[in-house]
Every structure is written in structure tokens, then in C-alpha cells.
C-alpha positions in Angstrom: 156.8 97.9 147.9 159.3 100.0 145.8 159.0 103.9 145.4 158.4 103.3 141.6 155.0 101.2 142.4 153.0 104.5 143.2 153.5 108.0 141.5 152.8 109.9 144.6 155.3 107.7 146.5 157.9 108.5 143.7 157.3 112.2 144.0 157.7 112.0 147.9 161.0 109.9 147.4 162.4 112.5 144.8 161.2 115.3 147.1 163.2 113.9 149.9 166.4 113.4 147.8 166.0 116.9 146.5 165.7 118.4 150.0 169.0 116.4 151.1 170.7 117.8 148.1 169.6 121.4 148.8 170.7 120.9 152.4 174.1 119.9 151.4 174.5 122.8 149.3 174.0 121.3 145.7 173.2 124.1 143.1 170.3 123.8 140.8 172.3 123.0 137.8 174.0 120.0 139.5 170.6 118.8 140.5 169.3 119.2 137.1 172.2 117.2 135.7 171.9 114.4 138.1 168.2 114.3 137.4 168.9 113.9 133.6 171.2 111.0 134.5 168.6 109.2 136.6 166.0 109.9 133.8 168.4 108.1 131.5 168.8 105.2 133.8 165.3 104.9 134.5 164.2 105.0 130.9 166.8 102.3 130.0 166.6 100.0 132.8 163.0 100.3 134.5 159.7 99.4 133.2 157.0 102.0 134.0 154.8 100.9 136.7 151.8 103.1 136.2 150.1 105.6 133.6 152.1 108.5 135.0 155.5 106.7 134.6 154.5 105.4 131.1 153.8 108.9 130.0 157.2 110.1 131.4 159.0 107.3 129.8 157.3 108.0 126.3 158.2 111.7 126.6 161.8 110.8 127.8 162.3 108.4 124.8 161.1 110.7 122.3 163.1 113.7 123.6 166.5 115.1 122.4 169.1 116.0 124.9 167.7 119.5 125.5 164.3 118.4 126.0 165.3 115.7 128.5 167.1 118.5 130.5 163.9 120.3 130.4 161.9 117.4 131.5 164.2 116.7 134.4 164.0 120.4 135.4 160.2 120.1 135.3 160.1 117.1 137.4 162.3 118.9 140.1 159.8 121.9 139.9 156.9 119.5 140.2 158.4 118.0 143.3 159.3 121.4 144.8 155.8 122.7 144.2 154.1 119.6 145.6 155.1 120.4 149.1 
């Protein structure tokens, strides 16, 4: 089973990667930049597996660059606040 199959699993996966990045001293701006790149990759290459991912995909594909950065930052905050 892939981490993309279940939204809670996806959030846990992101949370783990976020914690690893913080432990290695990565700053928030760098994490947001990487999250934006990941969002671009997922939107271009991965079919959404559930309703939550479909919504994020639709939002991402309709957003301009600044909005994508805001969405990436919001996902980081969602994961941080899920713990």
C-alpha cells in the first residue's frame, strides 16, 4: 500500500519527513520551497487516490505561483498541527 492511498497516511508520511528536515536544521523557507516542488511533481505525475487529494490537486492546478507557495505552507502547517 502506498502512502498516497490514504490521506491520513499521507499526512503521517509528510509529518515524518518534516520532522526529519527540522532535525537536520532545515529552515521554514527551504521546507516551503521543497514542498512547492513536491506539489508540482505530484500534480504533474500522480493521479489523486481519494477525495482529499482530488481537492488539493484541483486547487493546485488552478493556483498561480504565489498561491501554490501558500498551499504548500498550509500543508506544512496542517501536518505540524496534526501531532
